[in-house]
VOGU-3710 file (C-alpha; in Angstrom, 3 decimals, decimal comma):
1> xxxxxxxxxx> -29,703/41,543/-59,000  -30,179/40,664/-55,326  -30,487/43,520/-52,811  -30,536/42,779/-49,073  -30,703/44,944/-45,998  -29,006/43,913/-42,731  -29,590/45,223/-39,214  -26,372/44,507/-37,283  -24,389/45,720/-34,289  -21,130/46,339/-36,132
11> xxxxxxxxxx> -19,669/46,531/-39,600  -17,635/43,354/-38,970  -20,836/41,459/-38,343  -22,333/42,928/-41,541  -19,303/41,947/-43,623  -19,400/38,394/-42,310  -23,106/37,955/-42,991  -22,899/39,548/-46,449  -19,949/37,404/-47,441  -21,734/34,283/-46,221
21> xxxxxxxxxx> -25,136/35,005/-47,800  -24,324/36,935/-50,973  -20,768/35,780/-51,699  -17,483/37,563/-52,316  -18,857/39,613/-55,232  -21,373/41,442/-53,048  -21,079/45,234/-52,765  -22,038/47,374/-49,773  -23,952/50,335/-51,114  -25,084/52,138/-47,974
31> xxxxxxxxxx> -24,829/52,189/-44,238  -26,561/54,216/-41,553  -27,357/54,178/-37,892  -30,939/53,498/-36,887  -32,704/52,964/-33,596  -34,451/49,712/-32,831  -38,141/49,891/-32,101  -38,854/50,387/-28,439  -41,169/52,059/-26,000  -42,002/55,309/-27,829
41> xxxxxxxxxx> -38,598/55,130/-29,411  -36,872/55,374/-26,057  -34,713/52,858/-24,146  -33,445/51,256/-27,356  -29,861/51,481/-28,591  -28,810/52,404/-32,085  -27,812/49,713/-34,527  -26,296/49,716/-38,015  -28,365/49,252/-41,151  -26,263/48,037/-44,075
51> xxxxxxxxxx> -27,591/47,557/-47,594  -25,703/45,214/-49,944  -26,261/44,019/-53,477  -24,941/41,305/-55,790  -25,500/40,481/-59,438  -27,307/37,096/-59,510  -26,200/36,446/-63,100  -22,497/36,012/-62,231  -22,496/32,203/-62,081  -21,487/30,310/-65,210
61> xxxxxxxxxx> -19,602/32,123/-67,996  -18,001/35,502/-67,405  -20,054/38,539/-68,169  -18,189/40,861/-70,526  -20,215/43,814/-69,312  -19,521/43,056/-65,617  -18,370/46,585/-64,779  -21,282/48,248/-66,593  -23,818/45,968/-64,867  -22,375/46,712/-61,444
71> xxxxxxxxxx> -22,454/50,451/-62,106  -26,025/50,214/-63,395  -27,004/48,193/-60,308  -25,416/50,728/-57,975  -27,226/53,551/-59,795  -30,497/51,647/-59,467  -29,930/51,265/-55,730  -29,129/54,982/-55,470  -32,434/55,761/-57,143  -34,288/53,479/-54,730
81> xxxxxxxxxx> -32,625/55,056/-51,691  -33,282/58,599/-52,947  -36,889/57,686/-53,603  -37,249/56,388/-50,081  -35,803/59,630/-48,731  -38,198/61,693/-50,831  -41,110/59,646/-49,577  -39,975/60,269/-46,000  -39,388/56,591/-45,268  -36,963/56,395/-42,349
91> xxxxxxxxxx> -36,456/54,628/-39,016  -37,308/56,679/-35,942  -36,342/59,945/-37,563  -32,778/58,827/-38,521  -31,633/60,060/-41,940  -29,792/57,570/-44,128  -26,201/58,161/-45,179  -25,969/59,652/-48,679  -24,943/57,051/-51,232  -22,193/58,115/-53,596
101> xxxxxxxxxx> -19,261/56,597/-55,409  -16,792/57,488/-52,663  -18,856/55,754/-49,947  -19,174/52,675/-52,151  -15,392/52,566/-52,655  -14,765/53,003/-48,931  -17,152/50,178/-48,012  -15,580/47,946/-50,667  -12,130/48,578/-49,185  -13,482/47,903/-45,683
111> xxxxxxxxxx> -15,054/44,696/-46,943  -11,772/43,486/-48,461  -9,775/44,358/-45,307  -12,183/42,438/-43,056  -12,117/39,473/-45,406  -8,288/39,505/-45,346  -8,348/39,658/-41,537  -10,668/36,646/-41,351  -8,464/34,773/-43,814  -5,290/35,512/-41,819
121> xxxxxxxxxx> -6,957/34,332/-38,621  -8,072/31,123/-40,323  -4,513/30,492/-41,581  -3,115/31,110/-38,104  -5,527/28,577/-36,572  -4,567/26,038/-39,234  -0,848/26,531/-38,538  -1,425/26,073/-34,782  -3,358/22,847/-35,392  -0,553/21,498/-37,591
131> xxxxxxxxxx> 2,029/22,321/-34,907  -0,070/20,580/-32,258  -0,442/17,470/-34,423  3,311/17,495/-35,056  4,004/17,578/-31,313  1,588/14,695/-30,665  3,157/12,595/-33,423  6,628/13,381/-32,080  5,630/12,219/-28,604  4,152/9,000/-30,008
141> xxxxxxxxxx> 7,361/8,299/-31,952  9,466/9,043/-28,865  7,429/6,665/-26,692  7,584/4,007/-29,392  11,378/4,301/-29,542  11,575/3,861/-25,770  9,731/0,543/-25,935  11,327/-0,953/-29,060  13,269/-4,124/-28,311  12,209/-4,261/-24,640
151> xxxxxxxxxx> 10,511/-7,261/-23,071  7,341/-7,053/-21,013  9,348/-7,773/-17,860  11,735/-4,911/-18,591  8,887/-2,492/-19,277  7,135/-3,548/-16,064  10,275/-3,045/-13,956  10,708/0,410/-15,485  7,084/1,195/-14,705  7,528/0,434/-10,995
161> xxxxxxxxxx> 10,666/2,658/-10,853  13,421/0,063/-10,646  16,748/1,608/-11,674  17,987/0,824/-15,196  21,289/-0,673/-14,034  19,454/-2,987/-11,621  16,977/-3,999/-14,334  19,871/-4,971/-16,586  21,459/-6,994/-13,794  18,155/-8,757/-12,994
171> xxxxxxxxxx> 17,558/-9,679/-16,646  21,084/-11,112/-16,920  20,465/-13,233/-13,820  17,159/-14,426/-15,251  18,936/-15,710/-18,363  21,059/-18,160/-16,375  18,208/-19,621/-14,322  18,048/-23,228/-15,551  14,485/-24,049/-14,531  11,840/-24,228/-17,216
181> xxxxxxxxxx> 9,607/-21,589/-15,650  7,903/-18,413/-16,798  9,641/-15,036/-16,872  7,458/-13,849/-14,012  8,654/-16,705/-11,793  12,249/-15,940/-12,765  11,737/-12,306/-11,765  10,321/-13,475/-8,463  13,384/-15,633/-7,763  15,773/-12,782/-8,546
191> xxxxxxxxxx> 13,776/-10,347/-6,395  13,687/-12,710/-3,423  17,455/-12,970/-3,634  17,850/-9,181/-3,611  15,192/-8,469/-0,961  16,504/-10,137/2,175  14,312/-10,020/5,254  15,896/-9,824/8,693  13,264/-12,260/9,959  14,838/-14,845/7,634
201> xxxxxxxxxx> 18,452/-13,773/8,036  20,831/-15,516/10,414  20,736/-13,566/13,659  23,661/-13,144/15,997  23,092/-14,651/19,430  24,951/-11,728/20,987  22,957/-9,054/19,175  22,763/-5,925/21,264  19,509/-4,935/22,887  20,317/-1,290/22,104
211> xxxxxxxxxx> 18,576/-0,327/18,847  19,601/2,895/17,117  17,631/4,495/14,286  19,504/6,784/11,885  18,559/8,435/8,610  17,890/11,695/6,764  15,375/14,284/7,896  11,729/13,679/7,050  11,816/9,886/6,691  9,760/9,307/9,859
221> xxxxxxxxxx> 12,354/8,128/12,413  10,544/9,478/15,476  7,171/7,976/14,508  8,894/4,691/13,592  10,695/4,438/16,939  7,384/5,097/18,707  5,829/2,245/16,704  8,707/-0,075/17,660  8,340/0,888/21,321  4,604/0,218/21,207
231> xxxxxxxxxx> 5,057/-3,090/19,375  7,627/-4,345/21,903  5,999/-3,055/25,087  2,300/-3,488/24,302  2,303/-6,520/21,990  5,442/-8,432/23,028  5,320/-7,474/26,745  8,943/-6,327/26,810  10,337/-3,652/29,055  11,436/-0,845/26,766
241> xxxxxxxxxx> 13,384/2,377/27,342  13,421/5,421/25,044  16,326/7,804/24,492  16,419/10,743/22,095  19,257/12,970/20,957  17,000/14,753/18,446  16,950/18,128/20,159  17,295/20,133/16,938  13,825/19,566/15,526  11,055/21,596/17,156
251> xxxxxxxxxx> 8,542/19,364/18,902  10,507/16,115/18,442  11,246/15,694/22,166  7,667/16,522/23,183  6,279/14,100/20,597  8,374/11,164/21,806  7,794/12,038/25,483  4,036/11,956/24,849  4,326/8,446/23,391  6,499/7,339/26,343
261> xxxxxxxxxx> 3,969/8,675/28,869  1,094/6,900/27,121  2,992/3,578/27,056  4,393/4,166/30,579  8,018/3,551/29,620  11,176/5,399/30,782  12,329/8,296/28,619  15,591/10,269/28,545  16,791/13,304/26,571  20,528/13,310/25,806
271> xxxxxxxxxx> 22,553/16,374/24,812  26,142/15,172/25,194  28,070/11,911/24,797  28,626/11,761/28,565  24,857/12,006/29,146  24,360/9,186/26,655  26,482/6,836/28,738  24,582/7,591/31,958  21,183/7,340/30,208  21,986/3,856/28,890
281> xxxxxxxxxx> 23,226/2,743/32,318  19,977/3,915/33,918  18,049/1,537/31,614  20,146/-1,589/32,134  17,088/-3,509/33,352  15,222/-2,924/30,040  14,819/-5,704/27,461  15,345/-3,136/24,691  16,644/0,423/24,557  15,509/2,435/21,531
291> xxxxxxxxxx> 17,559/5,498/20,559  16,173/8,194/18,247  18,779/10,330/16,495  18,788/13,687/14,781  18,111/13,696/11,050  21,365/14,439/9,264  22,270/15,131/5,659  24,178/12,181/4,218  26,398/14,683/2,368  27,500/16,455/5,577
301> xxxxxxxxxx> 30,470/14,371/6,756  30,957/16,456/9,919  27,399/15,800/11,122  27,711/12,096/10,277  30,960/11,933/12,292  29,243/13,597/15,261  26,452/11,028/15,098  28,975/8,211/14,834  30,553/9,305/18,142  27,204/8,840/19,934
311> xxxxxxxxxx> 26,684/5,384/18,414  30,195/4,216/19,267  29,622/5,310/22,864  26,670/2,938/23,308  28,673/0,132/21,645  25,880/-1,473/19,616  25,806/-3,453/16,410  22,052/-3,008/16,020  21,864/0,132/13,855  18,899/0,576/11,507
321> xxxxxxxxxx> 19,016/2,999/8,580  15,560/4,475/7,948  14,804/5,265/4,282  11,528/6,476/2,795  9,995/4,453/-0,029  9,243/7,777/-1,757  12,955/8,691/-2,066  14,043/9,469/-5,625  16,233/6,816/-7,228  19,172/9,149/-7,784
331> xxxxxxxxxx> 19,155/10,061/-4,066  19,085/6,488/-2,735  22,759/5,742/-3,466  23,788/9,097/-1,960  21,969/8,257/1,294  23,212/4,657/1,504  26,831/5,635/0,874  26,675/8,718/3,102  25,583/6,674/6,139  28,096/3,851/5,676
341> xxxxxxxxxx> 30,438/5,312/8,352  27,721/4,530/10,927  27,986/0,793/10,099  24,245/0,273/9,831  23,338/-3,413/9,471  19,565/-3,221/8,929  17,149/-1,225/6,779  13,731/0,134/7,764  11,640/1,291/4,801  8,912/3,822/5,620
351> xxxxxxxxxx> 5,969/5,576/3,987  4,756/2,717/1,775  1,308/4,296/2,101  2,508/7,429/0,296  3,401/5,779/-3,021  1,722/3,473/-5,530  4,863/1,672/-6,759  7,476/-0,158/-4,688  10,384/-0,588/-7,077  12,485/1,665/-4,821
361> xxxxxxxxxx> 12,594/-1,231/-2,320  14,642/-3,201/-4,871  16,922/-0,193/-5,392  17,469/0,258/-1,643  18,146/-3,426/-0,984  20,511/-3,823/-3,934  22,441/-0,694/-2,959  22,643/-1,409/0,776  23,189/-5,199/0,699  21,481/-5,275/4,115
371> xxxxxxxxxx> 18,299/-7,048/5,287  14,992/-5,257/5,771  14,015/-5,320/9,439  10,686/-3,476/9,234  8,427/-1,585/6,861  5,892/1,052/7,889  2,567/1,589/6,178  0,949/4,582/7,882  0,850/6,917/10,883  -0,934/4,705/13,407
381> xxxxxxxxxx> 1,120/3,762/16,482  1,885/0,901/16,951  -0,164/-0,830/14,234  1,430/0,429/11,021  4,765/-1,365/11,298  5,457/-4,867/9,977  8,208/-7,421/9,764  7,739/-9,194/6,424  9,392/-12,120/4,687  11,219/-11,790/1,374
391> xxxxxxxxxx> 8,318/-13,526/-0,368  5,761/-11,134/1,120  7,802/-8,080/0,124  8,291/-9,490/-3,389  4,541/-10,044/-3,748  4,047/-6,423/-2,709  6,514/-5,164/-5,316  4,932/-7,311/-8,053  1,485/-5,968/-7,177  0,112/-9,322/-6,047
401> xxx> -0,424/-8,087/-2,490  -1,318/-4,708/-1,063  -0,481/-2,946/2,150
//
């Protein structure tokens, strides 16, 4: 028989150690609280002393007299403990708990309950691991199903956020290209057809010098019009006038007036249609008049109609719709269709510096069927605005160039 004594902080700790060292057949025969050795017995907390025993002859064939041996072993341990008590052997004056059959049964029950608790916890952890593995496998299968039967070109276009319906149209156009060229070159040809640059488009000789910027809130119209004003006045030496009707947004007027003062160009704030007419007349000697408008929701037809009245008053065919490159695909069509009553004929795409993919440019161009006049790549005035060719924009979309 093996008899071992354990000094532990709790019965759970004792059960775990006994089960690990002596096995599941071990029996707890006594337990008592003792005080660890310290300075004169003070300043030391009490711990639990547990004595356990196991019959070391249980391996191999079954012992017919198992019950008798266990009882004899327990009786032997009782005799040892009683002898120690008689001899006065204790720990810092703490008396041991009396060993009897009832205490043995209670500790055996406690042992079994703790073992069951540990087993249940182990099963729970195993079930959680299986569930996690199932979820991972399900995700892998789902991703595999999404890529089955798709070409590398199709997967790449999806990765850069080109709409599914446009991808399908592009692939169909690629199939009818007769040249013996690679798929990448075919994609380039299709993209260059979709992405039309205003710098390459046929310009009207009678194009108005009045440039109006329209678009939803938050796309950067005011900063973009300041960049255009700086580009024309500072870099192209043109005389430029600035007009704003954006009196709804706090700080918009002050922001544009600050830019106008820095560039030393005339600036007017317009509240009514009648004021718009007089403001334009006052800038007749300017090479270009730039008009900043209030951001309107494309779904609010009343606000769009109000904006249309201002544009019709200045009688211009040079209207630029400003769209952010970060706009969600499902919102692009809503914006393009909502602003159609304003008869915009150019697109300005902003905030290319705020995204890592440029597939939305394809979506905007395909939906609008209008040329791109400018793109903006940051907040710096007037540097971060560019007029790019279709080839340059295509290279940007394909990741061959960077902003």
